[in-house]
Backbone as ProteinMPNN parsed JSONL, in Angstrom:
{"seq_chain_A": "MSKVYATGKRKTAIAKVWLKPGSGKMAINGQSLDEWLGGLDLVKKRVMQPLHLTKQNEAVDIIAVTLGGGVSAQADALRHGISKALAIYDTNFRAILKPEGLLTRDSRVVERKKYGKKKARRSPQFSKR", "coords_chain_A": {"N_chain_A": [[-52.812, -20.866, 29.592], [-51.778, -21.411, 32.971], [-49.925, -20.215, 35.871], [-46.363, -20.666, 35.68], [-43.568, -22.292, 37.054], [-40.083, -22.024, 37.684], [-36.637, -22.731, 38.461], [-33.645, -20.952, 38.539], [-30.077, -21.084, 38.389], [-26.764, -19.93, 39.319], [-23.399, -19.924, 40.065], [-23.374, -19.354, 43.473], [-25.833, -18.283, 43.587], [-29.416, -18.2, 43.508], [-32.442, -18.192, 41.699], [-35.853, -17.941, 41.99], [-38.498, -18.308, 39.881], [-41.626, -17.174, 38.747], [-43.873, -17.345, 36.137], [-46.411, -15.89, 34.197], [-49.205, -15.392, 31.932], [-49.599, -12.042, 30.791], [-48.983, -8.503, 30.938], [-46.352, -7.749, 30.637], [-45.1, -6.998, 32.985], [-42.558, -6.916, 35.53], [-41.34, -8.188, 38.511], [-38.865, -8.246, 40.824], [-37.742, -9.493, 43.779], [-39.722, -7.904, 44.95], [-39.331, -5.471, 43.675], [-39.063, -3.346, 40.732], [-37.373, -4.124, 37.62], [-35.623, -2.025, 36.939], [-35.309, -0.668, 39.399], [-34.159, -2.698, 40.918], [-31.72, -3.385, 39.585], [-30.595, -0.921, 39.081], [-28.322, 1.25, 37.51], [-27.122, -0.629, 35.851], [-26.944, -1.361, 32.85], [-26.031, -3.268, 30.906], [-26.27, -5.664, 32.297], [-29.018, -5.704, 32.744], [-29.875, -6.005, 30.113], [-28.906, -8.574, 29.617], [-30.527, -10.048, 31.356], [-33.024, -9.658, 30.162], [-32.724, -10.949, 27.74], [-33.752, -13.711, 27.083], [-36.5, -13.117, 26.909], [-36.627, -11.208, 24.833], [-35.679, -12.73, 22.661], [-37.697, -14.642, 22.347], [-39.768, -12.982, 21.891], [-41.545, -12.174, 23.945], [-41.622, -10.053, 25.731], [-43.741, -8.248, 26.19], [-45.831, -9.866, 26.71], [-45.87, -11.586, 28.898], [-45.984, -11.803, 32.516], [-43.615, -11.506, 35.128], [-42.634, -12.774, 38.212], [-40.172, -12.79, 40.589], [-37.821, -14.192, 42.936], [-34.724, -13.642, 44.305], [-31.734, -14.999, 45.715], [-28.658, -15.27, 47.582], [-25.155, -15.164, 46.562], [-23.789, -12.58, 44.352], [-24.862, -9.465, 42.789], [-24.562, -9.662, 39.949], [-24.339, -12.45, 39.566], [-26.831, -13.229, 40.54], [-28.443, -12.005, 38.635], [-27.76, -13.486, 36.35], [-28.668, -15.973, 37.223], [-31.379, -15.397, 37.335], [-31.881, -14.929, 34.607], [-31.449, -17.542, 33.649], [-33.502, -18.885, 35.022], [-35.806, -17.593, 33.938], [-35.548, -18.39, 31.267], [-35.869, -21.185, 31.508], [-38.477, -21.267, 32.524], [-39.897, -20.136, 30.36], [-39.481, -22.137, 28.438], [-41.0, -24.177, 29.504], [-43.495, -22.956, 29.544], [-44.156, -22.575, 26.798], [-43.564, -25.039, 24.54], [-42.384, -24.659, 22.042], [-40.589, -22.593, 22.302], [-38.279, -23.687, 23.267], [-36.642, -24.566, 21.143], [-35.696, -22.118, 20.257], [-34.325, -21.021, 22.429], [-32.424, -22.948, 23.261], [-30.205, -23.221, 21.315], [-28.928, -20.779, 21.85], [-27.8, -21.197, 24.263], [-29.1, -20.718, 26.633], [-30.556, -22.405, 28.256], [-28.809, -23.952, 29.569], [-27.171, -24.631, 32.566], [-24.795, -22.592, 34.037], [-22.062, -23.943, 35.285], [-19.783, -23.12, 36.579], [-18.083, -22.64, 39.515], [-16.573, -21.18, 42.471], [-13.458, -22.561, 43.308], [-12.575, -24.642, 46.057], [-10.442, -23.763, 48.866], [-7.344, -25.339, 49.483], [-5.561, -27.072, 52.098], [-2.242, -26.091, 53.154], [-1.818, -24.497, 51.02], [-1.86, -21.152, 49.605], [-4.067, -20.078, 48.299], [-6.68, -21.536, 46.326], [-5.076, -22.934, 44.502], [-2.586, -21.733, 44.539], [0.681, -21.965, 45.607], [2.849, -21.673, 48.525], [5.611, -19.328, 48.405], [8.629, -20.528, 47.027], [11.661, -21.201, 48.729], [15.042, -21.552, 48.471], [17.07, -21.432, 50.333]], "CA_chain_A": [[-51.973, -21.563, 30.544], [-51.669, -20.697, 34.254], [-48.577, -19.905, 36.315], [-45.291, -21.623, 35.451], [-42.487, -22.07, 38.001], [-38.779, -22.57, 37.331], [-35.526, -22.279, 39.288], [-32.408, -20.696, 37.814], [-28.911, -21.057, 39.267], [-25.465, -19.498, 38.812], [-22.509, -19.869, 41.218], [-24.146, -19.676, 44.675], [-27.089, -17.534, 43.5], [-30.598, -18.952, 43.096], [-33.585, -17.352, 41.355], [-37.138, -18.629, 41.862], [-39.221, -17.523, 38.881], [-42.996, -17.498, 38.402], [-44.207, -16.685, 34.862], [-47.817, -16.047, 33.825], [-49.612, -14.467, 30.85], [-49.871, -10.697, 31.323], [-48.707, -7.312, 30.13], [-44.922, -7.457, 30.579], [-44.602, -6.511, 34.253], [-41.517, -7.752, 36.117], [-41.054, -7.843, 39.912], [-37.769, -9.048, 41.398], [-37.65, -9.17, 45.213], [-40.67, -6.815, 45.229], [-38.92, -4.24, 42.987], [-39.022, -3.439, 39.274], [-36.025, -4.451, 37.106], [-34.797, -0.808, 37.013], [-34.989, -0.428, 40.806], [-33.324, -3.801, 41.408], [-30.386, -3.35, 38.981], [-30.078, 0.451, 38.996], [-27.78, 1.688, 36.204], [-26.353, -1.702, 35.174], [-27.691, -1.59, 31.612], [-25.619, -4.519, 30.253], [-26.831, -6.76, 33.097], [-30.458, -5.668, 32.444], [-30.011, -6.571, 28.758], [-28.683, -10.017, 29.765], [-31.739, -10.609, 32.003], [-34.139, -9.581, 29.218], [-32.406, -11.679, 26.514], [-34.698, -14.755, 26.702], [-37.799, -12.52, 26.551], [-36.488, -10.583, 23.508], [-35.527, -13.787, 21.65], [-38.995, -15.304, 22.154], [-40.727, -11.894, 21.669], [-42.541, -12.246, 25.003], [-41.451, -8.991, 26.73], [-45.016, -7.579, 26.479], [-46.889, -10.881, 26.777], [-45.848, -12.34, 30.149], [-45.583, -11.149, 33.751], [-42.632, -12.313, 35.848], [-42.406, -12.496, 39.625], [-38.983, -13.549, 40.926], [-37.137, -13.991, 44.215], [-33.334, -14.059, 44.152], [-30.995, -15.053, 46.965], [-27.284, -15.787, 47.495], [-24.257, -14.622, 45.535], [-23.768, -11.147, 44.121], [-25.886, -8.936, 41.863], [-24.367, -10.212, 38.609], [-24.676, -13.887, 39.597], [-28.277, -13.284, 40.713], [-29.018, -11.644, 37.333], [-27.579, -14.652, 35.475], [-29.58, -17.004, 37.726], [-32.687, -14.949, 36.899], [-31.953, -15.213, 33.162], [-31.583, -19.0, 33.519], [-34.856, -19.219, 35.476], [-36.778, -17.104, 32.938], [-35.437, -19.259, 30.101], [-36.476, -22.473, 31.833], [-39.914, -21.043, 32.623], [-40.417, -19.946, 28.996], [-39.454, -23.448, 27.763], [-42.143, -24.936, 30.032], [-44.665, -22.177, 29.145], [-44.435, -22.94, 25.408], [-42.509, -25.97, 24.125], [-41.747, -24.166, 20.81], [-39.527, -21.671, 22.69], [-37.069, -24.46, 23.563], [-35.822, -24.546, 19.93], [-35.089, -20.789, 20.126], [-33.446, -20.758, 23.576], [-31.363, -23.966, 23.39], [-28.992, -22.879, 20.556], [-28.285, -19.611, 22.477], [-27.172, -21.648, 25.503], [-29.794, -20.122, 27.782], [-31.14, -23.437, 29.094], [-27.706, -24.65, 30.21], [-26.74, -24.024, 33.825], [-23.359, -22.275, 34.035], [-21.674, -24.669, 36.493], [-18.513, -22.638, 37.127], [-18.144, -22.109, 40.876], [-15.247, -20.952, 43.055], [-12.82, -23.768, 43.804], [-12.287, -24.512, 47.492], [-9.042, -23.602, 49.262], [-6.743, -26.557, 50.047], [-4.568, -26.821, 53.159], [-0.878, -26.01, 52.653], [-1.804, -23.57, 49.886], [-2.288, -19.796, 49.946], [-5.425, -19.975, 47.776], [-7.072, -22.862, 45.89], [-3.961, -23.61, 43.833], [-1.34, -20.969, 44.735], [1.562, -22.522, 46.638], [3.708, -20.67, 49.159], [6.808, -19.046, 47.631], [9.714, -21.489, 47.299], [12.917, -20.621, 49.169], [16.076, -22.573, 48.422], [17.81, -21.361, 51.615]], "C_chain_A": [[-51.855, -20.717, 31.827], [-50.206, -20.413, 34.581], [-47.604, -21.024, 36.028], [-44.173, -21.27, 36.424], [-41.201, -22.708, 37.498], [-37.72, -21.984, 38.263], [-34.293, -22.113, 38.415], [-31.261, -20.606, 38.802], [-27.666, -20.58, 38.544], [-24.564, -19.26, 40.017], [-23.293, -20.237, 42.467], [-25.478, -18.925, 44.692], [-28.22, -18.407, 42.972], [-31.694, -17.942, 42.787], [-34.822, -18.24, 41.207], [-38.022, -17.753, 40.98], [-40.626, -18.069, 38.65], [-43.367, -16.667, 37.177], [-45.668, -16.931, 34.578], [-48.168, -15.087, 32.695], [-49.989, -13.112, 31.446], [-49.483, -9.607, 30.367], [-47.235, -6.917, 30.109], [-44.357, -6.867, 31.866], [-43.563, -7.469, 34.831], [-41.248, -7.268, 37.533], [-39.996, -8.806, 40.437], [-37.581, -8.595, 42.84], [-38.531, -7.983, 45.567], [-40.316, -5.501, 44.565], [-39.012, -4.455, 41.472], [-37.574, -3.737, 38.869], [-35.087, -3.242, 37.239], [-34.384, -0.474, 38.456], [-33.969, -1.442, 41.308], [-31.894, -3.712, 40.871], [-29.813, -1.948, 38.826], [-29.578, 0.775, 37.599], [-26.986, 0.635, 35.468], [-27.075, -2.144, 33.904], [-27.331, -2.903, 30.918], [-26.216, -5.731, 30.976], [-28.336, -6.857, 32.837], [-30.724, -6.329, 31.091], [-29.858, -8.087, 28.788], [-29.896, -10.695, 30.371], [-32.886, -10.681, 31.011], [-33.933, -10.424, 27.955], [-33.386, -12.784, 26.147], [-36.06, -14.227, 26.281], [-37.75, -11.866, 25.168], [-36.409, -11.647, 22.412], [-36.87, -14.45, 21.322], [-40.117, -14.303, 21.898], [-41.878, -11.933, 22.684], [-42.444, -11.116, 26.021], [-42.74, -8.243, 27.062], [-46.147, -8.574, 26.69], [-46.945, -11.645, 28.094], [-45.442, -11.453, 31.327], [-44.625, -12.082, 34.486], [-42.532, -11.828, 37.283], [-41.234, -13.386, 40.016], [-38.446, -13.2, 42.3], [-35.717, -14.494, 44.016], [-32.651, -14.05, 45.519], [-29.621, -15.656, 46.718], [-26.465, -15.098, 46.417], [-24.298, -13.114, 45.461], [-24.808, -10.743, 43.096], [-25.787, -9.568, 40.484], [-24.742, -11.7, 38.54], [-26.179, -14.072, 39.746], [-28.979, -12.97, 39.395], [-28.898, -12.809, 36.365], [-28.479, -15.812, 35.905], [-31.009, -16.671, 37.294], [-32.903, -15.221, 35.407], [-32.165, -16.701, 32.907], [-32.988, -19.436, 33.916], [-35.939, -18.796, 34.497], [-36.758, -17.989, 31.71], [-36.11, -20.604, 30.325], [-37.995, -22.377, 31.922], [-40.575, -20.869, 31.256], [-40.485, -21.272, 28.231], [-40.624, -24.317, 28.228], [-43.452, -24.298, 29.555], [-45.117, -22.508, 27.72], [-43.284, -23.795, 24.89], [-41.784, -25.534, 22.843], [-40.575, -23.24, 21.123], [-38.205, -22.396, 22.957], [-36.093, -24.441, 22.375], [-35.123, -23.201, 19.722], [-34.035, -20.581, 21.214], [-32.249, -21.695, 23.67], [-30.105, -23.608, 22.592], [-28.226, -21.663, 21.144], [-27.598, -19.96, 23.783], [-27.848, -21.143, 26.754], [-30.437, -21.151, 28.707], [-30.072, -24.242, 29.846], [-27.294, -23.908, 31.473], [-25.243, -23.826, 33.776], [-22.799, -22.825, 35.339], [-20.372, -24.208, 37.107], [-18.722, -22.033, 38.512], [-16.727, -21.961, 41.413], [-14.715, -22.246, 43.65], [-12.448, -23.583, 45.274], [-10.798, -24.387, 47.752], [-8.568, -24.901, 49.883], [-5.734, -26.185, 51.117], [-3.163, -26.867, 52.58], [-0.724, -25.094, 51.454], [-2.279, -22.209, 50.337], [-3.724, -19.537, 49.496], [-5.81, -21.381, 47.321], [-5.914, -23.638, 45.282], [-2.593, -22.954, 44.071], [-0.544, -21.534, 45.903], [2.359, -21.421, 47.296], [4.991, -20.495, 48.333], [7.93, -19.981, 48.048], [10.982, -20.721, 47.686], [13.972, -21.724, 49.217], [16.862, -22.605, 49.733], [16.982, -20.698, 52.702]], "O_chain_A": [[-51.836, -19.487, 31.778], [-49.356, -20.374, 33.692], [-47.96, -22.199, 36.116], [-43.856, -20.094, 36.607], [-41.224, -23.81, 36.949], [-37.883, -20.883, 38.789], [-33.935, -23.007, 37.649], [-31.432, -20.114, 39.918], [-27.509, -20.781, 37.34], [-24.915, -18.48, 40.903], [-23.838, -21.339, 42.529], [-26.176, -18.931, 45.706], [-28.011, -19.248, 42.098], [-31.865, -16.959, 43.508], [-34.837, -19.172, 40.402], [-38.265, -16.589, 41.299], [-40.808, -19.259, 38.392], [-43.2, -15.448, 37.169], [-46.136, -18.063, 34.7], [-47.496, -14.072, 32.519], [-50.631, -13.051, 32.495], [-49.624, -9.742, 29.152], [-46.901, -5.844, 29.607], [-43.266, -6.298, 31.858], [-43.663, -8.682, 34.651], [-40.963, -6.09, 37.747], [-40.206, -10.018, 40.486], [-37.289, -7.425, 43.087], [-38.149, -7.147, 46.385], [-40.949, -4.488, 44.863], [-39.035, -5.589, 40.994], [-36.661, -3.615, 39.685], [-33.919, -3.391, 37.598], [-33.254, -0.053, 38.703], [-33.034, -1.095, 42.03], [-30.946, -3.939, 41.623], [-28.643, -1.805, 38.469], [-30.301, 0.604, 36.617], [-26.241, 0.965, 34.545], [-27.738, -3.181, 33.889], [-28.212, -3.585, 30.397], [-26.617, -6.705, 30.339], [-28.875, -7.958, 32.721], [-31.666, -7.107, 30.939], [-30.571, -8.805, 28.087], [-30.263, -11.794, 29.956], [-33.644, -11.651, 31.009], [-34.871, -10.597, 27.177], [-33.835, -12.821, 25.001], [-36.71, -14.802, 25.408], [-38.716, -11.954, 24.41], [-37.008, -11.484, 21.349], [-37.146, -14.777, 20.168], [-41.271, -14.691, 21.71], [-43.039, -11.747, 22.321], [-43.093, -11.177, 27.065], [-42.825, -7.647, 28.136], [-47.302, -8.173, 26.834], [-47.953, -12.288, 28.389], [-44.678, -10.499, 31.18], [-44.8, -13.301, 34.47], [-42.369, -10.636, 37.543], [-41.28, -14.598, 39.805], [-38.589, -12.072, 42.773], [-35.514, -15.637, 43.605], [-32.947, -13.21, 46.369], [-29.426, -16.439, 45.788], [-27.012, -14.521, 45.477], [-24.776, -12.445, 46.377], [-25.55, -11.586, 42.592], [-26.798, -9.967, 39.907], [-25.376, -12.148, 37.584], [-26.748, -14.981, 39.142], [-29.992, -13.59, 39.068], [-29.842, -13.094, 35.628], [-28.994, -16.548, 35.063], [-31.767, -17.569, 36.927], [-33.968, -15.683, 34.997], [-32.965, -17.08, 32.052], [-33.602, -20.257, 33.234], [-36.882, -19.547, 34.248], [-37.81, -18.313, 31.158], [-36.827, -21.105, 29.459], [-38.715, -23.267, 31.467], [-41.668, -21.382, 31.016], [-41.424, -21.508, 27.471], [-41.175, -25.095, 27.45], [-44.401, -25.001, 29.206], [-46.306, -22.699, 27.465], [-42.15, -23.324, 24.811], [-40.673, -25.998, 22.586], [-39.66, -23.108, 20.31], [-37.136, -21.79, 22.883], [-34.882, -24.318, 22.561], [-34.073, -23.144, 19.083], [-32.969, -20.025, 20.947], [-31.175, -21.285, 24.11], [-29.01, -23.685, 23.15], [-27.016, -21.543, 20.95], [-26.893, -19.129, 24.357], [-27.244, -21.137, 27.827], [-30.824, -20.814, 29.826], [-30.397, -25.108, 30.658], [-27.092, -22.694, 31.448], [-24.495, -24.766, 33.508], [-23.03, -22.241, 36.398], [-19.888, -24.824, 38.057], [-19.44, -21.046, 38.669], [-15.789, -22.548, 40.872], [-15.41, -22.94, 44.392], [-12.052, -22.492, 45.685], [-9.982, -24.851, 46.955], [-9.266, -25.504, 50.697], [-5.121, -25.119, 51.06], [-2.911, -27.598, 51.622], [0.378, -24.932, 50.93], [-3.008, -22.095, 51.322], [-4.499, -18.878, 50.189], [-5.304, -22.35, 47.887], [-5.773, -24.84, 45.507], [-1.559, -23.573, 43.824], [-1.023, -21.579, 47.036], [2.539, -20.351, 46.715], [5.407, -21.421, 47.637], [8.165, -20.209, 49.234], [11.332, -19.723, 47.056], [13.805, -22.715, 49.927], [17.272, -23.672, 50.191], [17.447, -20.558, 53.833]]}, "name": "protein", "num_of_chains": 1, "seq": "MSKVYATGKRKTAIAKVWLKPGSGKMAINGQSLDEWLGGLDLVKKRVMQPLHLTKQNEAVDIIAVTLGGGVSAQADALRHGISKALAIYDTNFRAILKPEGLLTRDSRVVERKKYGKKKARRSPQFSKR"}
């Protein structure tokens, strides 16, 4: 199979992911995973989760571009994109990834601020006099 493309999203972050058969190389925004995430080991583990579950960490190469949001949201968007790409790459992986909730887009986003309120829901302090 040739290159597979998928888009992952989380909050306002978007990850464009290209997956192809290879030796396990990963390039995110032109950097390796370690360069891109530095010492955030838990976040790295979250990004690699779909590859570990499907046992593809040494079998596929990933090229990704992330934009918007923060580092953690971008990492979750990348995880979502990798999961979607793996499901397209091999249809048998869908049965492994779906029960783990990796193919579901986490739709929680920041609620907008309303007028007359201090934040999205916080009202000004009530004063009787």
